[in-house]
C-alpha positions as CSV (number, residue, x, y, z in Angstrom):
1,M,-17.2,2.4,-1.4
2,G,-19.4,0.1,0.6
3,S,-22.1,0.6,3.2
4,L,-20.9,0.8,6.8
5,D,-24.1,-0.7,8.1
6,L,-22.7,-3.8,9.8
7,P,-25.1,-6.7,10.5
8,Y,-22.7,-7.9,13.2
9,V,-20.0,-5.9,15.0
10,S,-17.1,-7.9,16.2
11,S,-15.7,-7.4,19.6
12,F,-12.0,-6.7,19.3
13,K,-9.3,-4.7,20.9
14,G,-9.7,-0.9,20.5
15,G,-13.4,-0.5,20.5
16,S,-15.5,0.3,17.5
17,E,-14.9,-1.7,14.3
18,I,-17.0,0.9,12.4
19,F,-14.6,3.7,13.5
20,L,-11.6,1.6,12.2
21,R,-13.4,1.0,8.9
22,N,-14.2,4.7,8.6
23,V,-10.5,5.5,9.0
24,F,-9.7,3.1,6.1
25,E,-12.5,4.6,4.0
26,N,-11.0,8.0,4.3
27,I,-7.5,6.9,3.7
28,L,-8.8,5.2,0.5
29,K,-10.8,8.3,-0.6
30,T,-7.7,10.5,-0.2
31,Y,-5.6,8.0,-2.2
32,L,-8.2,7.9,-5.0
33,R,-8.6,11.7,-5.1
34,K,-4.8,12.2,-5.4
35,N,-4.2,9.4,-8.0
36,P,-6.4,9.6,-11.1
37,T,-5.0,6.6,-12.9
38,A,-5.3,4.4,-9.8
39,K,-8.9,5.6,-9.4
40,T,-9.6,4.6,-13.1
41,I,-8.2,1.1,-12.5
42,W,-10.2,0.9,-9.2
43,E,-13.4,1.8,-11.1
44,L,-12.6,-0.6,-13.9
45,V,-12.4,-3.5,-11.5
46,Q,-15.8,-2.8,-10.2
47,S,-17.4,-2.2,-13.6
48,L,-16.3,-5.5,-15.1
49,D,-18.9,-8.2,-14.2
50,N,-20.1,-6.0,-11.3
51,E,-17.1,-7.3,-9.3
52,K,-17.2,-6.9,-5.5
53,I,-13.9,-5.5,-4.3
54,C,-11.7,-7.0,-1.6
55,Y,-8.3,-5.7,-0.5
56,D,-5.2,-7.7,0.2
57,H,-3.1,-4.9,1.7
58,F,-2.6,-1.2,2.1
59,T,1.0,0.1,1.9
60,F,2.6,3.2,3.4
61,R,6.1,4.7,3.5
62,T,7.7,6.5,6.4
63,L,11.0,8.0,7.5
64,K,12.7,6.5,10.6
65,V,13.7,9.7,12.4
66,D,12.4,11.4,15.5
67,G,9.2,9.4,15.8
68,Y,8.2,9.3,12.2
69,G,8.9,5.7,11.4
70,I,6.8,2.6,11.2
71,D,5.6,3.0,14.8
72,S,4.0,6.4,14.0
73,L,1.4,4.6,11.9
74,S,1.3,1.1,13.3
75,S,0.6,2.1,16.9
76,F,-2.9,3.2,16.0
77,F,-3.8,0.1,14.1
78,M,-2.2,-2.2,16.7
79,D,-4.6,-0.6,19.3
80,Y,-7.3,-2.0,17.1
81,G,-6.0,-5.5,17.0
82,Y,-3.5,-5.5,14.2
83,K,-0.5,-7.7,14.9
84,I,3.0,-7.9,13.4
85,G,3.0,-10.7,10.8
86,G,6.6,-10.4,9.7
87,G,9.3,-8.2,8.2
88,L,11.6,-7.7,5.2
89,D,14.9,-5.9,5.0
90,F,16.3,-4.2,2.0
91,P,19.9,-3.2,2.9
92,K,20.7,-1.7,-0.6
93,K,17.7,0.6,-0.4
94,K,18.3,1.3,3.3
95,L,14.7,0.1,4.1
96,R,13.0,-1.9,6.7
97,V,9.4,-3.2,6.1
98,L,6.9,-4.7,8.6
99,W,3.6,-6.2,7.6
100,F,0.6,-6.5,10.0
101,S,-2.2,-9.0,10.0
102,P,-5.7,-7.7,10.6
103,P,-7.9,-8.5,13.7
104,D,-10.3,-11.3,13.4
105,V,-13.7,-9.8,12.5
106,H,-16.9,-11.2,11.3
107,V,-17.3,-11.0,7.5
108,P,-20.7,-12.0,6.0
109,K,-20.7,-14.3,3.1
110,D,-21.2,-11.5,0.6
111,G,-19.0,-9.0,2.6
112,H,-16.8,-6.8,0.4
113,G,-15.0,-3.5,0.3
114,L,-14.2,-1.7,3.5
115,G,-17.8,-1.5,4.6
116,N,-18.2,-5.2,5.7
117,G,-15.4,-7.1,3.8
118,P,-12.2,-8.5,5.1
119,L,-9.9,-5.9,6.6
120,P,-6.7,-5.4,4.6
121,R,-3.2,-6.4,5.8
122,L,-1.0,-3.4,6.4
123,V,2.5,-3.0,5.0
124,I,4.6,-0.1,6.4
125,A,8.1,0.7,5.2
126,E,10.6,3.0,6.8
127,V,13.7,4.6,5.4
128,L,16.6,4.1,7.8
129,V,17.6,7.7,7.8
130,D,20.6,7.2,10.1
131,E,22.2,5.1,7.3
132,L,21.9,7.8,4.7
133,S,24.7,10.4,4.0
134,P,25.0,13.4,6.4
135,E,23.7,15.6,3.6
136,S,20.5,13.6,3.1
137,Q,20.0,13.3,6.8
138,G,20.3,17.0,7.1
139,I,17.6,17.6,4.5
140,I,15.2,15.2,6.1
141,R,15.7,16.6,9.6
142,K,15.3,20.1,8.4
143,Y,11.6,19.3,7.7
144,L,10.7,16.6,10.1
145,K,10.6,18.2,13.6
146,P,10.6,15.9,16.7
147,E,7.3,14.4,17.8
148,G,5.3,15.5,14.7
149,G,4.8,11.8,13.7
150,K,2.0,11.5,16.4
151,Q,-0.4,12.9,13.8
152,A,0.5,10.2,11.1
153,V,-3.0,8.6,10.8
154,L,-4.6,12.0,10.6
155,S,-2.1,13.0,7.9
156,S,-2.9,9.8,5.9
157,T,-6.7,10.4,6.1
158,L,-6.4,14.1,5.0
159,G,-3.6,13.6,2.5
160,S,-1.7,16.6,4.0
161,L,1.9,16.8,5.0
162,I,2.7,17.1,8.7
163,W,5.9,19.0,7.8
164,E,6.5,21.9,5.5
165,K,6.6,21.2,1.8
166,P,10.2,20.8,0.7
167,T,11.9,22.8,-2.0
168,W,12.7,21.3,-5.4
169,T,16.4,21.8,-4.6
170,D,16.2,19.7,-1.5
171,F,13.9,17.1,-3.1
172,E,16.2,16.7,-6.1
173,Q,19.3,16.4,-4.0
174,L,17.7,13.8,-1.7
175,A,16.4,11.7,-4.7
176,K,20.0,11.3,-5.9
177,E,20.7,9.1,-2.9
178,S,17.3,7.7,-2.1
179,E,14.2,8.0,-4.4
180,F,12.3,6.2,-1.7
181,A,13.1,8.9,0.9
182,A,12.4,11.7,-1.6
183,W,9.0,10.2,-2.5
184,T,8.1,10.0,1.2
185,L,9.3,13.6,1.9
186,I,6.9,15.0,-0.7
187,H,3.9,12.6,-0.3
188,G,4.2,11.9,3.4
189,Y,1.7,9.4,4.9
190,T,-0.6,9.3,1.8
191,M,-1.1,5.6,1.0
192,N,1.6,4.5,-1.4
193,H,-0.5,1.8,-2.9
194,L,-3.4,-0.6,-2.3
195,A,-3.5,-4.2,-3.5
196,F,-6.6,-6.0,-4.5
197,A,-7.1,-9.6,-3.3
198,V,-7.5,-11.3,-6.7
199,H,-8.2,-14.6,-5.0
200,R,-11.3,-13.2,-3.4
201,F,-12.8,-12.0,-6.7
202,K,-15.7,-14.0,-8.2
203,H,-15.5,-13.3,-11.9
204,R,-12.9,-12.9,-14.6
205,F,-10.6,-10.8,-12.4
206,S,-10.2,-13.8,-10.1
207,D,-7.4,-14.9,-12.5
208,I,-4.3,-12.7,-12.3
209,K,-3.2,-13.6,-15.8
210,F,-6.5,-12.2,-17.1
211,V,-5.9,-9.1,-14.9
212,K,-2.5,-8.6,-16.6
213,Q,-3.9,-9.1,-20.1
214,H,-6.9,-6.9,-19.5
215,L,-4.9,-4.0,-18.1
216,E,-2.4,-4.2,-21.0
217,E,-5.2,-4.2,-23.5
218,K,-6.6,-1.1,-21.9
219,G,-3.3,0.6,-22.2
220,F,-2.2,0.9,-18.6
221,K,1.6,0.9,-17.9
222,L,2.6,-2.1,-15.8
223,N,5.8,-2.6,-13.8
224,S,8.0,-4.9,-15.7
225,D,10.9,-4.8,-13.3
226,G,11.9,-8.5,-13.0
227,E,8.7,-9.6,-14.9
228,I,5.3,-8.0,-15.1
229,L,3.8,-11.1,-13.4
230,K,5.9,-11.5,-10.3
231,V,5.9,-15.0,-8.8
232,S,7.3,-16.1,-5.4
233,Q,9.8,-18.9,-5.3
234,D,7.2,-21.3,-3.9
235,G,4.9,-20.4,-6.8
236,L,2.0,-19.5,-4.4
237,L,2.1,-15.7,-4.5
238,F,1.4,-13.7,-7.6
239,Q,1.7,-9.9,-8.0
240,V,1.1,-7.4,-10.8
241,S,1.4,-3.6,-10.2
242,S,0.9,-0.5,-12.3
243,I,3.5,2.2,-12.8
244,S,3.0,5.3,-10.8
245,E,1.7,8.1,-12.9
246,R,3.7,11.3,-12.9
247,L,1.7,14.3,-11.6
248,P,2.8,18.0,-11.3
249,V,3.8,19.2,-7.9
250,T,4.7,22.8,-7.0
251,F,7.5,22.8,-4.5
252,A,8.1,25.4,-1.7
253,D,10.6,27.4,-3.9
254,G,7.9,27.8,-6.6
255,V,9.3,25.2,-9.0
256,T,6.7,22.9,-10.6
257,E,7.9,19.4,-11.7
258,T,6.1,16.1,-12.5
259,I,7.0,13.3,-10.1
260,P,5.7,9.8,-9.4
261,A,2.6,9.6,-7.3
262,S,1.0,6.3,-6.0
263,Y,0.2,3.1,-7.9
264,I,-2.1,0.1,-7.6
265,E,-1.4,-3.6,-7.3
266,F,-3.1,-7.0,-7.7
267,T,-2.2,-9.9,-5.4
268,Q,-3.2,-13.5,-5.7
269,R,-2.5,-16.0,-2.9
270,Q,-2.8,-19.6,-3.8
271,V,-4.1,-22.4,-1.6
272,L,-1.3,-24.1,0.5
273,P,-0.5,-27.7,-0.6
274,E,-1.7,-29.1,2.7
275,F,-5.2,-27.7,2.0
276,K,-5.4,-28.7,-1.6
277,D,-8.3,-31.0,-0.9
278,V,-10.5,-28.4,0.9
279,P,-13.6,-27.7,-1.2
280,H,-13.4,-24.4,-3.1
281,D,-16.4,-22.9,-1.3
282,E,-14.9,-23.7,2.1
283,I,-11.5,-22.1,1.5
284,K,-10.6,-19.3,4.0
285,E,-7.8,-16.9,4.0
286,F,-5.7,-19.0,6.4
287,H,-5.8,-21.8,3.8
288,R,-3.8,-19.6,1.5
289,R,-0.2,-18.5,1.2
290,E,0.5,-15.8,3.8
291,A,3.3,-13.2,4.1
292,F,5.3,-11.5,1.4
293,E,8.3,-12.4,-0.8
294,L,11.5,-10.4,-0.7
295,D,12.3,-10.5,-4.4
296,N,8.7,-9.8,-5.4
297,A,8.5,-6.8,-3.0
298,N,11.9,-5.4,-4.2
299,H,10.6,-5.4,-7.8
300,V,7.1,-4.0,-6.9
301,M,8.7,-1.1,-5.1
302,E,10.1,0.0,-8.5
303,S,6.6,1.1,-9.5
304,T,7.6,4.6,-8.2
305,R,11.0,4.7,-9.9
306,F,11.9,8.3,-10.8
307,T,14.2,7.9,-13.7
308,T,14.0,4.6,-15.6
309,K,11.2,3.9,-18.0
310,F,9.8,0.4,-18.3
């Protein structure tokens, strides 16, 4: 997944950059181990033209109750220099999302992956548990004991739940009101999805339209909620995501059911109009469209939809 031998170690808040990169490496390994289809796509990207991977963002889901919300994950990364970049609210889904920009680190010209490439943005969502029905709140609070969220990063690297595995009865009941909350209750802090930085690729995958076409030709199911190729209103942010594969899970009451796991995304950020004359080989990330788009994000989230087939 990339050598951790850094020719230059940046000085930034929190101490060792290598330690932070190791945390990301283990989060990624857990995600790939638990999501075979995502791993297949991840390997496909590298195999075509010997492409060097770069990541746009890593996304996580949390439950805002008793210290398990966004802060349970973000506090660790903010100690290492991550900063809040912005937020999105989804009242109908009873969700709040914050995204975080990475610290400024030295990236060599050929830097890639998590070893010495650009650090990913972080996107962390939280279900506003207090806005759910009393019944749904009761289910969530039954499993999430106060203060347990302090181990969020460890949970993400190991892929293990901090709380007891729920019963199918509780999971099914919670999903009737909030599929997002039910997904989080069973998967915990395991990474919900990663997004490749298409604009950082060097070969055919540097064009998101080719990405879409190639994945379709290979038979991968893509999220068509809205459109398969999701475009921001300003025309500068493009996103394509897969559909989460359904994997069998045995619940605490012995019931085994197939439910959506994680998915994978491709993001392309276009150069901002004011930088259109900057030579291509001099373009940096700050020359490109930053942040996220509410409508795009709302559609991308449907990659883990439980019931509707695309």
